[in-house]
PDB file with SEQRES, HELIX, SHEET and CRYST1 records, atoms N, CA, C and O in Angstrom:
SEQRES   1 A   81  UNK UNK UNK UNK UNK UNK UNK UNK UNK UNK UNK UNK UNK          
SEQRES   2 A   81  UNK UNK UNK UNK UNK UNK UNK UNK UNK UNK UNK UNK UNK          
SEQRES   3 A   81  UNK UNK UNK UNK UNK UNK UNK UNK UNK UNK UNK UNK UNK          
SEQRES   4 A   81  UNK UNK UNK UNK UNK UNK UNK UNK UNK UNK UNK UNK UNK          
SEQRES   5 A   81  UNK UNK UNK UNK UNK UNK UNK UNK UNK UNK UNK UNK UNK          
SEQRES   6 A   81  UNK UNK UNK UNK UNK UNK UNK UNK UNK UNK UNK UNK UNK          
SEQRES   7 A   81  UNK UNK UNK                                                  
HELIX    1 AA1 UNK A   55  UNK A   58  1                                   4    
HELIX    2 AA2 UNK A   69  UNK A   77  1                                   9    
SHEET    1 AA1 4 UNK A  22  UNK A  27  0                                        
SHEET    2 AA1 4 UNK A  10  UNK A  16 -1                                        
SHEET    3 AA1 4 UNK A  40  UNK A  47  1                                        
SHEET    4 AA1 4 UNK A  34  UNK A  37 -1                                        
CRYST1    1.000    1.000    1.000  90.00  90.00  90.00 P 1           1          
ATOM      1  N   UNK A   1      15.191  50.366 -47.544  1.00  0.00           N  
ATOM      2  CA  UNK A   1      14.425  49.486 -46.572  1.00  0.00           C  
ATOM      3  C   UNK A   1      15.305  48.267 -46.212  1.00  0.00           C  
ATOM      4  O   UNK A   1      15.902  47.658 -47.100  1.00  0.00           O  
ATOM      5  N   UNK A   2      15.380  47.941 -45.024  1.00  0.00           N  
ATOM      6  CA  UNK A   2      16.205  46.704 -44.730  1.00  0.00           C  
ATOM      7  C   UNK A   2      15.558  45.486 -45.021  1.00  0.00           C  
ATOM      8  O   UNK A   2      14.364  45.375 -44.744  1.00  0.00           O  
ATOM      9  N   UNK A   3      16.206  44.513 -45.566  1.00  0.00           N  
ATOM     10  CA  UNK A   3      15.666  43.167 -45.929  1.00  0.00           C  
ATOM     11  C   UNK A   3      15.245  42.392 -44.772  1.00  0.00           C  
ATOM     12  O   UNK A   3      15.870  42.521 -43.720  1.00  0.00           O  
ATOM     13  N   UNK A   4      14.249  41.599 -44.855  1.00  0.00           N  
ATOM     14  CA  UNK A   4      13.833  40.507 -43.931  1.00  0.00           C  
ATOM     15  C   UNK A   4      13.547  41.057 -42.533  1.00  0.00           C  
ATOM     16  O   UNK A   4      13.757  40.340 -41.554  1.00  0.00           O  
ATOM     17  N   UNK A   5      13.068  42.321 -42.398  1.00  0.00           N  
ATOM     18  CA  UNK A   5      12.552  42.720 -41.063  1.00  0.00           C  
ATOM     19  C   UNK A   5      11.149  43.174 -41.207  1.00  0.00           C  
ATOM     20  O   UNK A   5      10.502  43.422 -40.190  1.00  0.00           O  
ATOM     21  N   UNK A   6      10.640  43.300 -42.349  1.00  0.00           N  
ATOM     22  CA  UNK A   6       9.245  43.782 -42.558  1.00  0.00           C  
ATOM     23  C   UNK A   6       8.347  42.631 -42.833  1.00  0.00           C  
ATOM     24  O   UNK A   6       8.724  41.646 -43.468  1.00  0.00           O  
ATOM     25  N   UNK A   7       7.064  42.781 -42.310  1.00  0.00           N  
ATOM     26  CA  UNK A   7       6.152  41.676 -42.573  1.00  0.00           C  
ATOM     27  C   UNK A   7       5.767  41.561 -43.952  1.00  0.00           C  
ATOM     28  O   UNK A   7       5.978  42.537 -44.671  1.00  0.00           O  
ATOM     29  N   UNK A   8       5.191  40.446 -44.484  1.00  0.00           N  
ATOM     30  CA  UNK A   8       4.787  40.244 -45.809  1.00  0.00           C  
ATOM     31  C   UNK A   8       3.489  40.984 -46.133  1.00  0.00           C  
ATOM     32  O   UNK A   8       2.476  40.658 -45.516  1.00  0.00           O  
ATOM     33  N   UNK A   9       3.436  41.943 -47.040  1.00  0.00           N  
ATOM     34  CA  UNK A   9       2.219  42.692 -47.368  1.00  0.00           C  
ATOM     35  C   UNK A   9       1.674  42.145 -48.635  1.00  0.00           C  
ATOM     36  O   UNK A   9       2.306  42.190 -49.690  1.00  0.00           O  
ATOM     37  N   UNK A  10       0.391  41.585 -48.505  1.00  0.00           N  
ATOM     38  CA  UNK A  10      -0.173  40.831 -49.666  1.00  0.00           C  
ATOM     39  C   UNK A  10      -1.751  40.993 -49.631  1.00  0.00           C  
ATOM     40  O   UNK A  10      -2.357  41.522 -48.700  1.00  0.00           O  
ATOM     41  N   UNK A  11      -2.273  40.520 -50.655  1.00  0.00           N  
ATOM     42  CA  UNK A  11      -3.760  40.637 -50.849  1.00  0.00           C  
ATOM     43  C   UNK A  11      -4.475  39.684 -49.849  1.00  0.00           C  
ATOM     44  O   UNK A  11      -4.041  38.549 -49.655  1.00  0.00           O  
ATOM     45  N   UNK A  12      -5.493  40.127 -49.267  1.00  0.00           N  
ATOM     46  CA  UNK A  12      -6.362  39.346 -48.366  1.00  0.00           C  
ATOM     47  C   UNK A  12      -7.832  39.655 -48.760  1.00  0.00           C  
ATOM     48  O   UNK A  12      -8.126  40.665 -49.400  1.00  0.00           O  
ATOM     49  N   UNK A  13      -8.735  38.739 -48.349  1.00  0.00           N  
ATOM     50  CA  UNK A  13     -10.137  38.855 -48.526  1.00  0.00           C  
ATOM     51  C   UNK A  13     -10.658  39.175 -47.123  1.00  0.00           C  
ATOM     52  O   UNK A  13     -10.540  38.357 -46.210  1.00  0.00           O  
ATOM     53  N   UNK A  14     -11.236  40.372 -46.957  1.00  0.00           N  
ATOM     54  CA  UNK A  14     -11.840  40.800 -45.663  1.00  0.00           C  
ATOM     55  C   UNK A  14     -13.333  40.390 -45.700  1.00  0.00           C  
ATOM     56  O   UNK A  14     -14.026  40.637 -46.687  1.00  0.00           O  
ATOM     57  N   UNK A  15     -13.772  39.812 -44.694  1.00  0.00           N  
ATOM     58  CA  UNK A  15     -15.153  39.333 -44.580  1.00  0.00           C  
ATOM     59  C   UNK A  15     -15.788  39.888 -43.284  1.00  0.00           C  
ATOM     60  O   UNK A  15     -15.400  39.515 -42.177  1.00  0.00           O  
ATOM     61  N   UNK A  16     -16.793  40.807 -43.459  1.00  0.00           N  
ATOM     62  CA  UNK A  16     -17.535  41.381 -42.370  1.00  0.00           C  
ATOM     63  C   UNK A  16     -18.622  40.383 -41.880  1.00  0.00           C  
ATOM     64  O   UNK A  16     -19.622  40.164 -42.563  1.00  0.00           O  
ATOM     65  N   UNK A  17     -18.408  39.803 -40.720  1.00  0.00           N  
ATOM     66  CA  UNK A  17     -19.387  38.785 -40.308  1.00  0.00           C  
ATOM     67  C   UNK A  17     -20.721  39.354 -39.871  1.00  0.00           C  
ATOM     68  O   UNK A  17     -21.696  38.610 -39.763  1.00  0.00           O  
ATOM     69  N   UNK A  18     -20.792  40.638 -39.618  1.00  0.00           N  
ATOM     70  CA  UNK A  18     -22.159  41.210 -39.251  1.00  0.00           C  
ATOM     71  C   UNK A  18     -23.079  41.356 -40.502  1.00  0.00           C  
ATOM     72  O   UNK A  18     -24.280  41.091 -40.442  1.00  0.00           O  
ATOM     73  N   UNK A  19     -22.506  41.757 -41.556  1.00  0.00           N  
ATOM     74  CA  UNK A  19     -23.203  42.063 -42.707  1.00  0.00           C  
ATOM     75  C   UNK A  19     -23.127  40.982 -43.868  1.00  0.00           C  
ATOM     76  O   UNK A  19     -24.003  40.847 -44.722  1.00  0.00           O  
ATOM     77  N   UNK A  20     -21.997  40.253 -43.789  1.00  0.00           N  
ATOM     78  CA  UNK A  20     -21.698  39.230 -44.888  1.00  0.00           C  
ATOM     79  C   UNK A  20     -20.968  39.909 -46.032  1.00  0.00           C  
ATOM     80  O   UNK A  20     -20.686  39.196 -46.995  1.00  0.00           O  
ATOM     81  N   UNK A  21     -20.622  41.196 -46.059  1.00  0.00           N  
ATOM     82  CA  UNK A  21     -19.919  41.764 -47.124  1.00  0.00           C  
ATOM     83  C   UNK A  21     -18.493  41.219 -47.189  1.00  0.00           C  
ATOM     84  O   UNK A  21     -17.935  40.832 -46.162  1.00  0.00           O  
ATOM     85  N   UNK A  22     -17.879  41.183 -48.418  1.00  0.00           N  
ATOM     86  CA  UNK A  22     -16.589  40.721 -48.567  1.00  0.00           C  
ATOM     87  C   UNK A  22     -15.850  41.678 -49.622  1.00  0.00           C  
ATOM     88  O   UNK A  22     -16.474  42.108 -50.593  1.00  0.00           O  
ATOM     89  N   UNK A  23     -14.567  41.983 -49.412  1.00  0.00           N  
ATOM     90  CA  UNK A  23     -13.853  42.730 -50.317  1.00  0.00           C  
ATOM     91  C   UNK A  23     -12.393  42.402 -50.164  1.00  0.00           C  
ATOM     92  O   UNK A  23     -11.961  41.902 -49.125  1.00  0.00           O  
ATOM     93  N   UNK A  24     -11.587  42.701 -51.265  1.00  0.00           N  
ATOM     94  CA  UNK A  24     -10.242  42.407 -51.439  1.00  0.00           C  
ATOM     95  C   UNK A  24      -9.450  43.630 -51.050  1.00  0.00           C  
ATOM     96  O   UNK A  24      -9.751  44.729 -51.517  1.00  0.00           O  
ATOM     97  N   UNK A  25      -8.438  43.471 -50.201  1.00  0.00           N  
ATOM     98  CA  UNK A  25      -7.621  44.597 -49.813  1.00  0.00           C  
ATOM     99  C   UNK A  25      -6.297  44.002 -49.602  1.00  0.00           C  
ATOM    100  O   UNK A  25      -6.054  42.825 -49.868  1.00  0.00           O  
ATOM    101  N   UNK A  26      -5.435  44.839 -49.116  1.00  0.00           N  
ATOM    102  CA  UNK A  26      -3.989  44.460 -48.783  1.00  0.00           C  
ATOM    103  C   UNK A  26      -3.736  44.546 -47.228  1.00  0.00           C  
ATOM    104  O   UNK A  26      -4.188  45.504 -46.600  1.00  0.00           O  
ATOM    105  N   UNK A  27      -3.058  43.609 -46.642  1.00  0.00           N  
ATOM    106  CA  UNK A  27      -2.742  43.626 -45.286  1.00  0.00           C  
ATOM    107  C   UNK A  27      -1.468  42.737 -45.033  1.00  0.00           C  
ATOM    108  O   UNK A  27      -0.971  41.998 -45.883  1.00  0.00           O  
ATOM    109  N   UNK A  28      -1.003  42.911 -43.743  1.00  0.00           N  
ATOM    110  CA  UNK A  28       0.099  42.036 -43.382  1.00  0.00           C  
ATOM    111  C   UNK A  28      -0.492  40.941 -42.463  1.00  0.00           C  
ATOM    112  O   UNK A  28       0.254  40.173 -41.855  1.00  0.00           O  
ATOM    113  N   UNK A  29      -1.832  40.875 -42.368  1.00  0.00           N  
ATOM    114  CA  UNK A  29      -2.529  39.826 -41.509  1.00  0.00           C  
ATOM    115  C   UNK A  29      -2.568  38.598 -42.362  1.00  0.00           C  
ATOM    116  O   UNK A  29      -2.507  38.705 -43.587  1.00  0.00           O  
ATOM    117  N   UNK A  30      -2.664  37.466 -41.784  1.00  0.00           N  
ATOM    118  CA  UNK A  30      -2.949  36.164 -42.431  1.00  0.00           C  
ATOM    119  C   UNK A  30      -3.921  35.407 -41.866  1.00  0.00           C  
ATOM    120  O   UNK A  30      -4.523  35.870 -40.897  1.00  0.00           O  
ATOM    121  N   UNK A  31      -4.226  34.188 -42.342  1.00  0.00           N  
ATOM    122  CA  UNK A  31      -5.164  33.306 -41.897  1.00  0.00           C  
ATOM    123  C   UNK A  31      -5.012  31.925 -42.469  1.00  0.00           C  
ATOM    124  O   UNK A  31      -4.546  31.741 -43.594  1.00  0.00           O  
ATOM    125  N   UNK A  32      -5.419  30.938 -41.661  1.00  0.00           N  
ATOM    126  CA  UNK A  32      -5.317  29.589 -42.134  1.00  0.00           C  
ATOM    127  C   UNK A  32      -6.364  29.259 -43.151  1.00  0.00           C  
ATOM    128  O   UNK A  32      -6.194  28.330 -43.940  1.00  0.00           O  
ATOM    129  N   UNK A  33      -7.516  30.046 -43.151  1.00  0.00           N  
ATOM    130  CA  UNK A  33      -8.668  29.859 -44.026  1.00  0.00           C  
ATOM    131  C   UNK A  33      -8.336  30.560 -45.358  1.00  0.00           C  
ATOM    132  O   UNK A  33      -7.874  31.701 -45.379  1.00  0.00           O  
ATOM    133  N   UNK A  34      -8.585  29.844 -46.461  1.00  0.00           N  
ATOM    134  CA  UNK A  34      -8.301  30.375 -47.816  1.00  0.00           C  
ATOM    135  C   UNK A  34      -9.543  30.339 -48.535  1.00  0.00           C  
ATOM    136  O   UNK A  34     -10.393  29.483 -48.290  1.00  0.00           O  
ATOM    137  N   UNK A  35      -9.699  31.278 -49.463  1.00  0.00           N  
ATOM    138  CA  UNK A  35     -10.850  31.268 -50.439  1.00  0.00           C  
ATOM    139  C   UNK A  35     -10.365  31.700 -51.898  1.00  0.00           C  
ATOM    140  O   UNK A  35      -9.527  32.588 -52.057  1.00  0.00           O  
ATOM    141  N   UNK A  36     -10.886  31.088 -52.822  1.00  0.00           N  
ATOM    142  CA  UNK A  36     -10.522  31.355 -54.165  1.00  0.00           C  
ATOM    143  C   UNK A  36     -11.349  32.553 -54.665  1.00  0.00           C  
ATOM    144  O   UNK A  36     -12.580  32.527 -54.673  1.00  0.00           O  
ATOM    145  N   UNK A  37     -10.600  33.635 -55.094  1.00  0.00           N  
ATOM    146  CA  UNK A  37     -11.169  34.881 -55.600  1.00  0.00           C  
ATOM    147  C   UNK A  37     -10.401  35.226 -56.940  1.00  0.00           C  
ATOM    148  O   UNK A  37      -9.177  35.355 -56.938  1.00  0.00           O  
ATOM    149  N   UNK A  38     -11.095  35.357 -57.980  1.00  0.00           N  
ATOM    150  CA  UNK A  38     -10.488  35.770 -59.273  1.00  0.00           C  
ATOM    151  C   UNK A  38      -9.238  34.915 -59.643  1.00  0.00           C  
ATOM    152  O   UNK A  38      -8.217  35.420 -60.109  1.00  0.00           O  
ATOM    153  N   UNK A  39      -9.394  33.579 -59.402  1.00  0.00           N  
ATOM    154  CA  UNK A  39      -8.330  32.672 -59.668  1.00  0.00           C  
ATOM    155  C   UNK A  39      -7.131  32.602 -58.745  1.00  0.00           C  
ATOM    156  O   UNK A  39      -6.149  31.907 -59.003  1.00  0.00           O  
ATOM    157  N   UNK A  40      -7.254  33.382 -57.614  1.00  0.00           N  
ATOM    158  CA  UNK A  40      -6.098  33.385 -56.658  1.00  0.00           C  
ATOM    159  C   UNK A  40      -6.631  32.971 -55.325  1.00  0.00           C  
ATOM    160  O   UNK A  40      -7.738  33.344 -54.935  1.00  0.00           O  
ATOM    161  N   UNK A  41      -5.814  32.172 -54.603  1.00  0.00           N  
ATOM    162  CA  UNK A  41      -6.236  31.713 -53.245  1.00  0.00           C  
ATOM    163  C   UNK A  41      -5.719  32.906 -52.290  1.00  0.00           C  
ATOM    164  O   UNK A  41      -4.530  33.218 -52.221  1.00  0.00           O  
ATOM    165  N   UNK A  42      -6.711  33.514 -51.586  1.00  0.00           N  
ATOM    166  CA  UNK A  42      -6.517  34.598 -50.655  1.00  0.00           C  
ATOM    167  C   UNK A  42      -6.814  34.123 -49.257  1.00  0.00           C  
ATOM    168  O   UNK A  42      -7.755  33.360 -49.039  1.00  0.00           O  
ATOM    169  N   UNK A  43      -5.989  34.585 -48.274  1.00  0.00           N  
ATOM    170  CA  UNK A  43      -6.459  34.278 -46.908  1.00  0.00           C  
ATOM    171  C   UNK A  43      -7.640  35.210 -46.502  1.00  0.00           C  
ATOM    172  O   UNK A  43      -7.720  36.374 -46.894  1.00  0.00           O  
ATOM    173  N   UNK A  44      -8.562  34.602 -45.675  1.00  0.00           N  
ATOM    174  CA  UNK A  44      -9.726  35.283 -45.299  1.00  0.00           C  
ATOM    175  C   UNK A  44      -9.529  35.826 -43.899  1.00  0.00           C  
ATOM    176  O   UNK A  44      -9.198  35.110 -42.954  1.00  0.00           O  
ATOM    177  N   UNK A  45      -9.755  37.177 -43.810  1.00  0.00           N  
ATOM    178  CA  UNK A  45      -9.657  37.872 -42.469  1.00  0.00           C  
ATOM    179  C   UNK A  45     -11.109  38.265 -42.175  1.00  0.00           C  
ATOM    180  O   UNK A  45     -11.762  39.030 -42.885  1.00  0.00           O  
ATOM    181  N   UNK A  46     -11.558  37.659 -41.044  1.00  0.00           N  
ATOM    182  CA  UNK A  46     -12.876  37.927 -40.518  1.00  0.00           C  
ATOM    183  C   UNK A  46     -12.897  39.075 -39.593  1.00  0.00           C  
ATOM    184  O   UNK A  46     -12.144  39.133 -38.622  1.00  0.00           O  
ATOM    185  N   UNK A  47     -13.861  40.100 -39.925  1.00  0.00           N  
ATOM    186  CA  UNK A  47     -13.952  41.280 -39.059  1.00  0.00           C  
ATOM    187  C   UNK A  47     -15.270  41.283 -38.273  1.00  0.00           C  
ATOM    188  O   UNK A  47     -16.323  41.001 -38.845  1.00  0.00           O  
ATOM    189  N   UNK A  48     -15.230  41.574 -37.065  1.00  0.00           N  
ATOM    190  CA  UNK A  48     -16.602  41.761 -36.309  1.00  0.00           C  
ATOM    191  C   UNK A  48     -17.343  42.995 -36.698  1.00  0.00           C  
ATOM    192  O   UNK A  48     -18.573  43.037 -36.685  1.00  0.00           O  
ATOM    193  N   UNK A  49     -16.583  44.008 -37.048  1.00  0.00           N  
ATOM    194  CA  UNK A  49     -17.179  45.270 -37.390  1.00  0.00           C  
ATOM    195  C   UNK A  49     -16.413  45.967 -38.354  1.00  0.00           C  
ATOM    196  O   UNK A  49     -15.188  45.890 -38.264  1.00  0.00           O  
ATOM    197  N   UNK A  50     -16.973  46.700 -39.349  1.00  0.00           N  
ATOM    198  CA  UNK A  50     -16.272  47.364 -40.284  1.00  0.00           C  
ATOM    199  C   UNK A  50     -17.098  48.694 -40.665  1.00  0.00           C  
ATOM    200  O   UNK A  50     -18.145  48.946 -40.068  1.00  0.00           O  
ATOM    201  N   UNK A  51     -16.646  49.456 -41.578  1.00  0.00           N  
ATOM    202  CA  UNK A  51     -17.417  50.682 -42.001  1.00  0.00           C  
ATOM    203  C   UNK A  51     -18.783  50.379 -42.459  1.00  0.00           C  
ATOM    204  O   UNK A  51     -19.669  51.226 -42.351  1.00  0.00           O  
ATOM    205  N   UNK A  52     -19.012  49.154 -42.993  1.00  0.00           N  
ATOM    206  CA  UNK A  52     -20.271  48.816 -43.524  1.00  0.00           C  
ATOM    207  C   UNK A  52     -21.305  48.488 -42.474  1.00  0.00           C  
ATOM    208  O   UNK A  52     -22.513  48.515 -42.712  1.00  0.00           O  
ATOM    209  N   UNK A  53     -20.778  48.175 -41.292  1.00  0.00           N  
ATOM    210  CA  UNK A  53     -21.611  47.688 -40.234  1.00  0.00           C  
ATOM    211  C   UNK A  53     -21.600  48.556 -38.963  1.00  0.00           C  
ATOM    212  O   UNK A  53     -22.435  48.362 -38.080  1.00  0.00           O  
ATOM    213  N   UNK A  54     -20.674  49.499 -38.867  1.00  0.00           N  
ATOM    214  CA  UNK A  54     -20.603  50.341 -37.719  1.00  0.00           C  
ATOM    215  C   UNK A  54     -21.633  51.412 -37.648  1.00  0.00           C  
ATOM    216  O   UNK A  54     -21.823  52.133 -38.627  1.00  0.00           O  
ATOM    217  N   UNK A  55     -22.340  51.566 -36.497  1.00  0.00           N  
ATOM    218  CA  UNK A  55     -23.510  52.538 -36.445  1.00  0.00           C  
ATOM    219  C   UNK A  55     -23.126  53.905 -36.791  1.00  0.00           C  
ATOM    220  O   UNK A  55     -23.976  54.628 -37.311  1.00  0.00           O  
ATOM    221  N   UNK A  56     -21.917  54.360 -36.560  1.00  0.00           N  
ATOM    222  CA  UNK A  56     -21.564  55.780 -36.930  1.00  0.00           C  
ATOM    223  C   UNK A  56     -21.528  55.847 -38.445  1.00  0.00           C  
ATOM    224  O   UNK A  56     -22.008  56.850 -38.974  1.00  0.00           O  
ATOM    225  N   UNK A  57     -21.037  54.937 -39.161  1.00  0.00           N  
ATOM    226  CA  UNK A  57     -20.957  55.061 -40.587  1.00  0.00           C  
ATOM    227  C   UNK A  57     -22.207  54.734 -41.304  1.00  0.00           C  
ATOM    228  O   UNK A  57     -22.400  55.185 -42.433  1.00  0.00           O  
ATOM    229  N   UNK A  58     -23.094  53.949 -40.692  1.00  0.00           N  
ATOM    230  CA  UNK A  58     -24.328  53.588 -41.357  1.00  0.00           C  
ATOM    231  C   UNK A  58     -25.450  54.550 -41.132  1.00  0.00           C  
ATOM    232  O   UNK A  58     -26.528  54.442 -41.718  1.00  0.00           O  
ATOM    233  N   UNK A  59     -25.178  55.476 -40.285  1.00  0.00           N  
ATOM    234  CA  UNK A  59     -26.299  56.513 -39.823  1.00  0.00           C  
ATOM    235  C   UNK A  59     -27.298  56.081 -38.803  1.00  0.00           C  
ATOM    236  O   UNK A  59     -28.344  56.694 -38.589  1.00  0.00           O  
ATOM    237  N   UNK A  60     -26.911  54.955 -38.162  1.00  0.00           N  
ATOM    238  CA  UNK A  60     -27.853  54.478 -37.103  1.00  0.00           C  
ATOM    239  C   UNK A  60     -27.414  54.664 -35.697  1.00  0.00           C  
ATOM    240  O   UNK A  60     -27.919  54.004 -34.789  1.00  0.00           O  
ATOM    241  N   UNK A  61     -26.429  55.599 -35.484  1.00  0.00           N  
ATOM    242  CA  UNK A  61     -25.877  56.008 -34.175  1.00  0.00           C  
ATOM    243  C   UNK A  61     -26.985  56.808 -33.426  1.00  0.00           C  
ATOM    244  O   UNK A  61     -27.772  57.549 -34.014  1.00  0.00           O  
ATOM    245  N   UNK A  62     -26.982  56.613 -32.180  1.00  0.00           N  
ATOM    246  CA  UNK A  62     -27.886  57.384 -31.362  1.00  0.00           C  
ATOM    247  C   UNK A  62     -27.225  57.739 -30.027  1.00  0.00           C  
ATOM    248  O   UNK A  62     -26.270  57.101 -29.586  1.00  0.00           O  
ATOM    249  N   UNK A  63     -27.756  58.745 -29.430  1.00  0.00           N  
ATOM    250  CA  UNK A  63     -27.274  59.261 -28.186  1.00  0.00           C  
ATOM    251  C   UNK A  63     -28.112  58.569 -26.948  1.00  0.00           C  
ATOM    252  O   UNK A  63     -29.328  58.737 -26.854  1.00  0.00           O  
ATOM    253  N   UNK A  64     -27.475  57.895 -26.144  1.00  0.00           N  
ATOM    254  CA  UNK A  64     -28.200  57.409 -24.997  1.00  0.00           C  
ATOM    255  C   UNK A  64     -28.097  58.347 -23.775  1.00  0.00           C  
ATOM    256  O   UNK A  64     -27.018  58.722 -23.315  1.00  0.00           O  
ATOM    257  N   UNK A  65     -29.289  58.691 -23.292  1.00  0.00           N  
ATOM    258  CA  UNK A  65     -29.438  59.673 -22.286  1.00  0.00           C  
ATOM    259  C   UNK A  65     -30.515  59.121 -21.303  1.00  0.00           C  
ATOM    260  O   UNK A  65     -31.670  59.544 -21.262  1.00  0.00           O  
ATOM    261  N   UNK A  66     -30.031  58.172 -20.549  1.00  0.00           N  
ATOM    262  CA  UNK A  66     -31.043  57.440 -19.591  1.00  0.00           C  
ATOM    263  C   UNK A  66     -31.508  58.251 -18.453  1.00  0.00           C  
ATOM    264  O   UNK A  66     -32.619  58.017 -17.978  1.00  0.00           O  
ATOM    265  N   UNK A  67     -30.719  59.237 -17.944  1.00  0.00           N  
ATOM    266  CA  UNK A  67     -31.143  59.892 -16.780  1.00  0.00           C  
ATOM    267  C   UNK A  67     -31.430  61.352 -17.050  1.00  0.00           C  
ATOM    268  O   UNK A  67     -31.509  62.128 -16.098  1.00  0.00           O  
ATOM    269  N   UNK A  68     -31.590  61.769 -18.292  1.00  0.00           N  
ATOM    270  CA  UNK A  68     -31.907  63.160 -18.622  1.00  0.00           C  
ATOM    271  C   UNK A  68     -30.774  64.093 -18.412  1.00  0.00           C  
ATOM    272  O   UNK A  68     -31.015  65.289 -18.244  1.00  0.00           O  
ATOM    273  N   UNK A  69     -29.565  63.648 -18.406  1.00  0.00           N  
ATOM    274  CA  UNK A  69     -28.388  64.553 -18.136  1.00  0.00           C  
ATOM    275  C   UNK A  69     -28.183  65.623 -19.109  1.00  0.00           C  
ATOM    276  O   UNK A  69     -27.628  66.668 -18.768  1.00  0.00           O  
ATOM    277  N   UNK A  70     -28.606  65.421 -20.326  1.00  0.00           N  
ATOM    278  CA  UNK A  70     -28.451  66.493 -21.494  1.00  0.00           C  
ATOM    279  C   UNK A  70     -29.376  67.578 -21.095  1.00  0.00           C  
ATOM    280  O   UNK A  70     -28.996  68.744 -20.984  1.00  0.00           O  
ATOM    281  N   UNK A  71     -30.751  67.138 -20.852  1.00  0.00           N  
ATOM    282  CA  UNK A  71     -31.709  68.162 -20.546  1.00  0.00           C  
ATOM    283  C   UNK A  71     -31.403  68.999 -19.300  1.00  0.00           C  
ATOM    284  O   UNK A  71     -31.631  70.206 -19.218  1.00  0.00           O  
ATOM    285  N   UNK A  72     -30.858  68.229 -18.327  1.00  0.00           N  
ATOM    286  CA  UNK A  72     -30.563  68.937 -17.086  1.00  0.00           C  
ATOM    287  C   UNK A  72     -29.458  69.927 -17.301  1.00  0.00           C  
ATOM    288  O   UNK A  72     -29.498  71.034 -16.764  1.00  0.00           O  
ATOM    289  N   UNK A  73     -28.411  69.527 -18.124  1.00  0.00           N  
ATOM    290  CA  UNK A  73     -27.371  70.498 -18.438  1.00  0.00           C  
ATOM    291  C   UNK A  73     -27.852  71.707 -19.162  1.00  0.00           C  
ATOM    292  O   UNK A  73     -27.406  72.822 -18.893  1.00  0.00           O  
ATOM    293  N   UNK A  74     -28.849  71.481 -20.173  1.00  0.00           N  
ATOM    294  CA  UNK A  74     -29.243  72.573 -20.920  1.00  0.00           C  
ATOM    295  C   UNK A  74     -30.163  73.513 -19.960  1.00  0.00           C  
ATOM    296  O   UNK A  74     -30.157  74.732 -20.130  1.00  0.00           O  
ATOM    297  N   UNK A  75     -30.892  72.952 -19.023  1.00  0.00           N  
ATOM    298  CA  UNK A  75     -31.694  73.872 -18.087  1.00  0.00           C  
ATOM    299  C   UNK A  75     -30.655  74.623 -17.198  1.00  0.00           C  
ATOM    300  O   UNK A  75     -30.841  75.802 -16.896  1.00  0.00           O  
ATOM    301  N   UNK A  76     -29.645  73.982 -16.815  1.00  0.00           N  
ATOM    302  CA  UNK A  76     -28.782  74.707 -15.850  1.00  0.00           C  
ATOM    303  C   UNK A  76     -27.889  75.691 -16.464  1.00  0.00           C  
ATOM    304  O   UNK A  76     -27.653  76.754 -15.891  1.00  0.00           O  
ATOM    305  N   UNK A  77     -27.353  75.377 -17.660  1.00  0.00           N  
ATOM    306  CA  UNK A  77     -26.401  76.251 -18.275  1.00  0.00           C  
ATOM    307  C   UNK A  77     -26.879  76.917 -19.554  1.00  0.00           C  
ATOM    308  O   UNK A  77     -26.093  77.595 -20.217  1.00  0.00           O  
ATOM    309  N   UNK A  78     -28.074  76.756 -19.902  1.00  0.00           N  
ATOM    310  CA  UNK A  78     -28.664  77.273 -21.092  1.00  0.00           C  
ATOM    311  C   UNK A  78     -28.773  78.855 -20.994  1.00  0.00           C  
ATOM    312  O   UNK A  78     -28.733  79.411 -19.897  1.00  0.00           O  
ATOM    313  N   UNK A  79     -28.900  79.502 -22.087  1.00  0.00           N  
ATOM    314  CA  UNK A  79     -29.050  80.960 -22.107  1.00  0.00           C  
ATOM    315  C   UNK A  79     -30.387  81.346 -21.601  1.00  0.00           C  
ATOM    316  O   UNK A  79     -31.403  80.741 -21.943  1.00  0.00           O  
ATOM    317  N   UNK A  80     -30.388  82.456 -20.702  1.00  0.00           N  
ATOM    318  CA  UNK A  80     -31.666  82.834 -20.227  1.00  0.00           C  
ATOM    319  C   UNK A  80     -32.166  83.903 -21.122  1.00  0.00           C  
ATOM    320  O   UNK A  80     -31.388  84.691 -21.660  1.00  0.00           O  
ATOM    321  N   UNK A  81     -33.543  83.950 -21.305  1.00  0.00           N  
ATOM    322  CA  UNK A  81     -34.225  84.824 -22.225  1.00  0.00           C  
ATOM    323  C   UNK A  81     -34.619  86.068 -21.573  1.00  0.00           C  
ATOM    324  O   UNK A  81     -35.215  86.937 -22.209  1.00  0.00           O  
TER     325      UNK A  81                                                      
END                                                                             
């Protein structure tokens, strides 16, 4: 690995602003905001959405079918009995 061309990879505190969950991970991202976690000052990276708040991962995903396109497709191309 060449020296001084790679970004600094360090511990950061991720904060999901939707749910308020926080966890420590590693990233090359930084922040001016710092928080004390287990005796170490870590930069805080705020996330709008994460696996804890995304509808697909929380099981709250839904299919939007405002004009009945799915039903129309099933009628048109469905198997005939």
